[in-house]
C-alpha positions as CSV (number, residue, x, y, z in Angstrom):
1,M,0.0,0.0,0.0
2,R,1.0,3.7,-0.4
3,I,1.9,5.7,2.7
4,V,3.6,9.0,3.4
5,R,6.9,8.7,5.3
6,V,9.3,11.2,6.8
7,H,13.0,10.2,7.1
8,G,14.3,13.6,8.2
9,F,12.8,16.8,9.7
10,G,12.5,19.8,7.5
11,P,10.1,21.6,5.1
12,P,7.0,19.9,3.7
13,E,9.1,18.4,0.9
14,V,10.6,15.9,3.3
15,M,7.3,13.9,3.1
16,K,7.6,11.2,0.5
17,V,5.0,8.7,-0.7
18,E,6.4,5.1,-0.4
19,E,5.2,1.6,-0.6
20,S,4.7,-0.4,2.6
21,E,3.2,-3.7,3.8
22,P,-0.5,-3.3,4.8
23,P,-1.0,-3.1,8.6
24,R,-2.2,-6.0,10.6
25,P,-4.4,-5.4,13.7
26,A,-3.0,-6.6,17.0
27,S,-5.0,-7.0,20.2
28,G,-7.4,-4.1,20.6
29,Q,-6.9,-2.7,17.1
30,V,-8.7,-2.4,13.8
31,V,-7.6,-1.6,10.3
32,V,-9.3,1.3,8.6
33,D,-9.4,1.4,4.8
34,V,-8.7,5.2,4.6
35,E,-11.0,7.2,2.4
36,L,-10.0,10.6,4.0
37,A,-7.3,11.8,6.3
38,G,-7.1,15.1,8.1
39,A,-4.0,17.3,7.6
40,L,-3.5,19.2,10.9
41,F,-1.3,22.2,11.8
42,A,0.1,20.1,14.7
43,E,1.5,17.7,12.2
44,T,3.5,20.5,10.5
45,I,5.1,21.2,13.9
46,V,6.3,17.6,14.2
47,R,7.4,17.4,10.6
48,S,9.5,20.6,10.9
49,G,11.3,19.1,14.0
50,R,9.9,21.5,16.6
51,Y,8.4,18.6,18.6
52,P,10.6,15.6,19.5
53,F,9.6,12.5,17.5
54,P,11.6,9.4,16.5
55,L,12.6,9.0,12.9
56,P,11.5,7.7,10.4
57,Y,7.8,8.2,11.0
58,E,4.5,8.3,9.1
59,P,2.3,11.4,9.7
60,G,-1.4,11.2,10.1
61,I,-3.6,11.4,13.2
62,E,-7.2,11.5,11.9
63,V,-8.7,9.1,9.4
64,A,-12.1,8.1,8.1
65,G,-13.3,5.1,6.1
66,R,-14.5,1.5,6.6
67,V,-13.1,-1.0,9.1
68,T,-11.6,-3.9,7.0
69,A,-10.1,-6.0,9.8
70,A,-10.3,-6.4,13.5
71,G,-7.9,-7.8,16.1
72,P,-8.6,-11.2,17.7
73,D,-10.3,-9.7,20.8
74,V,-12.3,-6.9,18.9
75,D,-16.0,-7.1,18.2
76,P,-16.1,-8.5,14.6
77,S,-19.3,-6.5,13.9
78,L,-17.1,-3.4,13.5
79,V,-15.8,-4.8,10.2
80,G,-17.6,-3.0,7.4
81,R,-18.7,0.0,9.4
82,R,-18.1,3.6,8.4
83,V,-15.9,5.2,11.1
84,V,-13.7,8.0,12.0
85,A,-10.7,7.3,14.2
86,T,-7.4,8.6,15.6
87,T,-4.5,6.4,14.5
88,A,-2.5,4.1,16.7
89,G,0.4,6.1,18.1
90,N,-1.0,9.2,16.3
91,T,0.9,8.1,13.2
92,G,0.2,6.4,9.8
93,G,-2.9,8.2,8.7
94,Y,-1.5,9.6,5.4
95,A,-2.0,6.1,3.9
96,E,-4.3,3.8,2.1
97,Q,-4.8,1.8,5.3
98,A,-4.2,2.7,8.9
99,L,-4.3,1.1,12.4
100,A,-6.4,2.4,15.2
101,E,-7.0,1.4,18.8
102,V,-10.7,0.3,19.1
103,G,-11.3,2.8,21.9
104,N,-10.4,5.6,19.5
105,V,-12.9,4.5,16.8
106,Y,-16.3,6.1,16.3
107,E,-19.1,5.1,14.1
108,V,-20.2,7.8,11.7
109,P,-23.9,8.7,12.1
110,S,-26.0,7.7,9.1
111,G,-26.2,10.5,6.6
112,L,-23.1,12.4,7.8
113,P,-20.6,12.6,4.9
114,L,-17.0,11.6,5.8
115,N,-15.7,15.0,4.7
116,R,-17.8,16.5,7.5
117,A,-17.1,13.8,10.1
118,V,-13.3,14.1,9.9
119,P,-13.1,17.8,10.6
120,V,-15.6,17.6,13.4
121,F,-15.0,14.5,15.5
122,Q,-11.8,15.6,17.2
123,A,-11.9,19.4,16.7
124,G,-15.6,19.6,17.6
125,A,-15.0,17.6,20.8
126,V,-12.1,19.9,21.7
127,A,-14.2,23.0,21.0
128,L,-17.0,21.7,23.2
129,S,-14.6,20.9,26.0
130,I,-12.8,24.2,25.8
131,L,-16.1,26.1,26.3
132,S,-16.9,23.9,29.2
133,A,-13.5,24.4,30.8
134,M,-13.9,28.1,30.5
135,R,-17.3,28.0,32.3
136,V,-18.9,30.2,29.7
137,Q,-22.4,31.6,30.4
138,S,-25.1,32.7,28.1
139,G,-24.9,36.5,27.6
140,E,-21.1,36.7,28.0
141,T,-18.8,38.1,25.3
142,V,-16.0,35.9,24.0
143,L,-13.0,36.9,21.8
144,I,-11.9,34.0,19.5
145,T,-8.6,34.3,17.7
146,A,-8.0,32.3,14.5
147,A,-11.7,32.3,14.2
148,A,-11.9,30.9,10.7
149,G,-9.5,28.0,11.5
150,R,-10.3,24.4,12.1
151,I,-11.2,24.7,15.8
152,G,-11.9,28.4,15.8
153,S,-14.7,28.1,13.3
154,L,-16.3,25.4,15.4
155,L,-15.9,27.5,18.5
156,V,-17.7,30.4,16.8
157,Q,-20.7,28.2,16.0
158,L,-20.8,26.5,19.4
159,A,-20.4,29.7,21.4
160,T,-23.1,31.4,19.4
161,A,-25.4,28.5,19.9
162,Q,-24.8,28.7,23.7
163,G,-25.9,32.3,23.7
164,L,-22.5,34.0,23.8
165,R,-21.7,37.2,21.9
166,V,-18.8,36.3,19.7
167,I,-16.1,38.7,18.6
168,A,-14.1,36.9,15.9
169,A,-10.5,37.9,15.2
170,A,-8.7,36.8,12.0
171,S,-6.2,38.2,9.5
172,T,-8.0,38.5,6.1
173,A,-11.3,39.8,4.8
174,G,-12.2,36.4,3.6
175,K,-11.6,34.8,7.0
176,L,-13.6,37.5,8.7
177,A,-16.5,37.0,6.3
178,I,-16.4,33.3,7.1
179,A,-16.6,34.1,10.9
180,A,-19.5,36.5,10.4
181,D,-21.3,33.9,8.3
182,L,-20.8,31.4,11.2
183,G,-22.5,33.7,13.6
184,A,-19.9,36.1,15.0
185,A,-21.5,39.4,16.1
186,V,-18.3,41.4,15.6
187,T,-15.2,40.7,13.4
188,V,-11.8,42.4,13.8
189,D,-8.7,42.1,11.7
190,Y,-5.8,41.4,14.0
191,S,-3.2,42.2,11.4
192,A,-4.3,45.9,11.6
193,S,-3.1,48.3,14.2
194,G,-5.7,49.4,16.7
195,W,-7.6,46.1,16.7
196,V,-7.4,45.8,20.5
197,D,-9.2,49.2,20.8
198,E,-11.8,47.9,18.3
199,V,-12.6,45.0,20.6
200,K,-12.7,47.3,23.6
201,D,-15.1,49.7,21.8
202,A,-17.3,46.8,20.8
203,T,-17.7,46.0,24.5
204,G,-18.4,49.6,25.6
205,G,-14.9,49.9,27.0
206,R,-15.3,47.0,29.5
207,G,-13.5,44.3,27.6
208,V,-14.5,40.7,27.0
209,D,-15.5,38.1,29.5
210,V,-13.5,35.3,27.8
211,V,-10.5,35.3,25.5
212,L,-9.8,32.1,23.6
213,D,-6.4,32.2,22.0
214,A,-4.8,29.7,19.6
215,I,-2.0,32.0,18.4
216,G,0.2,33.0,21.2
217,G,3.2,35.3,20.8
218,D,2.6,39.0,20.4
219,L,-0.9,38.5,19.0
220,G,-1.9,36.4,21.9
221,E,-0.5,39.0,24.3
222,Q,-2.6,41.7,22.5
223,A,-5.7,39.4,22.7
224,G,-5.1,39.2,26.5
225,Q,-5.3,43.0,26.7
226,T,-9.0,42.8,25.7
227,A,-10.0,40.8,28.8
228,A,-12.2,42.7,31.2
229,D,-10.4,43.8,34.4
230,G,-11.6,42.0,37.5
231,A,-13.5,39.3,35.6
232,G,-11.7,38.3,32.4
233,R,-10.7,34.7,31.8
234,I,-8.0,33.9,29.2
235,G,-8.0,30.4,27.7
236,V,-4.8,29.4,26.0
237,Y,-5.1,26.4,23.7
238,G,-2.5,26.9,20.9
239,F,0.7,28.6,19.7
240,A,0.3,28.9,15.9
241,S,2.7,31.8,16.0
242,G,5.4,29.4,17.2
243,T,5.6,30.7,20.7
244,W,3.2,30.5,23.6
245,L,1.4,33.5,25.1
246,P,3.8,35.4,27.3
247,L,2.4,35.8,30.8
248,D,3.0,38.8,33.0
249,T,2.2,37.6,36.5
250,L,2.1,41.1,37.9
251,Q,-0.3,42.2,35.3
252,I,-2.5,39.2,35.9
253,V,-2.6,39.9,39.6
254,Q,-3.2,43.6,39.2
255,R,-5.9,43.2,36.6
256,G,-7.7,40.4,38.4
257,L,-7.5,38.0,35.5
258,T,-7.9,34.2,35.3
259,V,-5.7,32.2,33.0
260,V,-6.8,28.7,32.0
261,G,-5.2,25.8,30.1
262,P,-8.4,24.3,28.6
263,L,-6.6,21.7,26.5
264,G,-5.0,20.2,29.6
265,I,-8.4,20.0,31.3
266,T,-9.8,18.4,28.1
267,F,-7.2,15.7,27.9
268,A,-7.3,15.0,31.7
269,K,-11.0,14.0,31.4
270,P,-11.9,10.4,31.9
271,L,-11.9,8.5,28.5
272,A,-15.6,8.0,28.8
273,D,-16.2,11.8,29.0
274,Q,-13.9,12.4,26.1
275,R,-15.8,9.8,24.0
276,A,-19.1,11.5,25.0
277,D,-17.7,14.9,23.7
278,T,-16.8,13.3,20.4
279,E,-20.1,11.6,20.0
280,Q,-21.9,14.9,20.8
281,A,-19.9,16.7,18.2
282,L,-20.7,14.0,15.6
283,A,-24.4,14.1,16.5
284,A,-24.4,17.9,16.1
285,A,-22.7,17.6,12.7
286,A,-25.3,15.0,11.6
287,A,-28.1,17.3,12.7
288,G,-26.6,20.2,10.8
289,D,-26.0,22.2,14.0
290,L,-22.2,22.1,13.6
291,V,-20.9,22.6,10.1
292,P,-17.2,22.3,9.5
293,R,-15.5,24.2,6.6
294,V,-13.3,22.3,4.3
295,H,-10.7,24.4,2.5
296,A,-9.3,21.7,0.2
297,T,-9.0,18.0,-0.4
298,Y,-5.7,16.9,-1.9
299,P,-4.6,13.5,-3.2
300,L,-2.0,11.7,-1.0
301,D,0.9,12.6,-3.3
302,R,0.1,16.3,-2.7
303,A,0.5,16.1,1.1
304,V,3.3,18.6,0.6
305,D,0.8,21.2,-0.7
306,A,-1.5,20.6,2.2
307,H,1.3,21.4,4.7
308,H,2.3,24.5,2.7
309,D,-1.3,25.7,3.0
310,L,-1.3,25.1,6.7
311,E,2.0,26.8,7.4
312,Q,1.3,29.8,5.3
313,R,-2.2,30.2,6.8
314,R,-3.9,29.9,3.4
315,N,-6.6,27.6,4.6
316,H,-10.1,28.7,5.5
317,G,-11.0,25.6,7.5
318,A,-9.9,22.0,7.4
319,I,-7.6,20.3,4.8
320,L,-8.2,16.7,3.9
321,L,-6.2,14.1,2.0
322,T,-7.5,11.2,0.0
323,P,-5.4,8.1,-1.0
């Protein structure tokens, strides 16, 4: 079978399509005949060498398709079912077939296309859990950075559905239009000077109740300035800029802010609760209440293009690969 493999860290071009033996399921595993795989920004970080990982390795965390084989102790009725899954060891998804632990396999609701299930099942579950960890309340105002991204676009929809007033921050007119279409009450271009003042003006000078930041660095620090003194909560869940949000403890204390790591809370949940979040996200997608955006679908031999899109922030939503 065909699979993407990385022998040395570097630019997207280090990814090569190679031939490999088909996987065989061990105890507690299934084989998924991959119809779609998600290409994630986190995978660009690993490929570039910014996150320790043994070489060589095969990228690919999220897959969708039909189960074609099951390990000796796995329910054989799974074979033939349409599923989404995270891959065993979070590797090997950019391929024609992939291994997954049975606990990380989810049946796709009837009528939900796979190209909607892949961008929702993990990202939607994370978005739901982030909002829960931030203890958001109907009527509050939330600033969401990278609001047209894979998780950001889902956060905009979910926050709006929960009765929050969303201020969406993004870097281009196209991305701002997407956020507005998804329900954001206010949009701001954070590549323009004065955007922090725009957010403050949109809240009558008070500031927002909740900041959800996936960018970090200088932009993340600016986003933190929009939090309401004495009540603002800042949730840090990413560092797309390459550096985490710098924290000034004195300023946090003086302004009376709360800083939360919602991803850590999410991944510390019992597995049953994490599965429930995923199933809720898939159900919402099947009902049409949660609609992921798909920027592009590339064939496997164009995985390089997918990573270039992700790194250069060209994507308006998820990027998928098809073998």
